[in-house]
N, C-alpha and C positions, 0 to 999 in steps of 0.2 A: 504494500500500500504506500510506502514512503516515496516511491517513484512518481506517484500521482499527487502527492500532497507536499507542498513546500513548507509553508508556515503551519505551525501546529494549530489545530482548531480551538485549543483551549484559551487562546488569546494571549499567551505569554510573550509573543513576538519572536520566539525561538523557532528553529526548524523542527518539524515533526520528528525527524530522525534523531534529534538531540534533546527532545523534550519528553513527550508522552509515549512515543513508540517503544523505547526500551522498557518502560514500565509495563505497557500493554503486552509486549512480547515476552515479558518476564525475564529479560536479561539483566534487569536491575530492579531493586525494590524502591518503592516510593519513599523518599527521605522524610516526608512530612505528610500529615493528613491533607493539607491543601494540595500537595503534588498528586496524591491519590485521587482527590476530588477532580482535579483537572484531567487526569488520565481516564477516570470513569466517564466524564462528559465526552471526551474525545472518542472513547470506545463506542458511545452511542452514535457519534457522527460517522465513524468508519465501520460500524456494524460488527464490532468484536464482542459478541454476546457472551462468549465463554469468560472473557475477562471481567465483564460486569458481574456475572454470577460468582465467579471465583474470588472476587475482591470483597465479598460480603462475609460478615461474621456468621459462623454456623453454630447451632446449638438448639436444644429443645425449646427454649423460651424465645427463640428468634424465628420470625415468620420466614417461610421458604419463598424465594423469589419465583415469580411466574415467568418461566422462560418464553412462552408464546407471547404474552403481553409485552414483555421487554423487547423481544424481537420485532413485534409489530410497531411499537413506539419508535424504535430505532429506524426501521426501514421505511415507515410511512410518514416520517417527519422530515421537514427541511430545517436544518439546524442553523441558527443565525449567530449564536455567540453565548459565551459564559461570562458572568460578572461575579467575582468574589466580593461579597459585601463585608464580611469580617471573618476572622479566625481567632479562636481562643484555645489555649492549652491549659485547662484547669489542673490537670495532672500530667505527669510525664508520659503516661500510657493512654491518655484520653484527650480528645480534641473535638472542637465544634467548628464547622465551616458553614457559614450562611452564604447562600449563592442564589443567583437567578440564571436559568438557562432559557433562552428565547428560541422558539421553534414555531413552525407553521405546519398544521395538519388539516387536510380537507378544507383549505382556504381560510382557516382561522388561525390567526397569529396569537400565540399564548406565551406566558412566562411561567415556567416552573420555578417557584420561589420556595426554597427549603432551608430549614436549619438541620444540618446533617451531623450526626454523632459518629465518631470514629474511635476505635480502640486499637492499641498496638498489642498484638498477641504473637508471642514467640518472635519478636523482632520485626513484625510485619504489620503495617497499618491496614485495617479492614473497616469497611463501612458497617456500622452497627444499626443505626436507626435514623429515621428522619421525621421531621414535623413540617408538613406543608403549610404554606401561608397562602391565603386567597389572593388572587390577582384578577385584573380586569382583562377580559378576552376581547380582542379587536379583530373584526373580520377584514381580510385582505381582499380587495376587489369587490365587485357588485354581488349582491345577494342573488342566488339562482332561484327562480320561481319553481314551484312544484311541477308545473306542466311544461317547463322548458326542457330542451334537450340536455341530457346530463353532460357536464363539462369533461367527463372522463373519456368521451368519444365512443361510448357503447352504442349509441343510436337510440337508446331508450329514453323515456321521460325521466327527469331527475327523481321524481317520487317513486319510480319503479326500479331505481338503480342505487346510486350512492346516497340518495335522500331518505332511504328507508331507515326507520328507527327501531 
């Protein structure tokens, strides 16, 4: 993937091959919780679902990640950027990263605003839990009417295709 990506999607300003790719490809560990958060966002952009799942804390009190939903969100979204709002390290092996990830899905631009908790387990930062913050959803482009042709190009009416609820 590095041959098609120059700058890292995480917004660091560094080359992908020198930023998140080594973490995603597991040739290096994330040195901080923020670095892991940036790599997780980038993994959504480059569709590295295994990394997203493997960088989550495991345990009986931890909810299991839904692979299909994660894959769908990654593949069906256009990713616009990551903004780190704050980071905290209340303990040496715990950290909080508040961030916003902007994306578009089905013509709706949205911001995923989360306060994410991370834990360092056996020398490796892992995503532990997250608290979502509500955001305002903004439609991109004009609204498609129920009886108009579906913008996906299927030839069906919108209400009989992508407009189904």
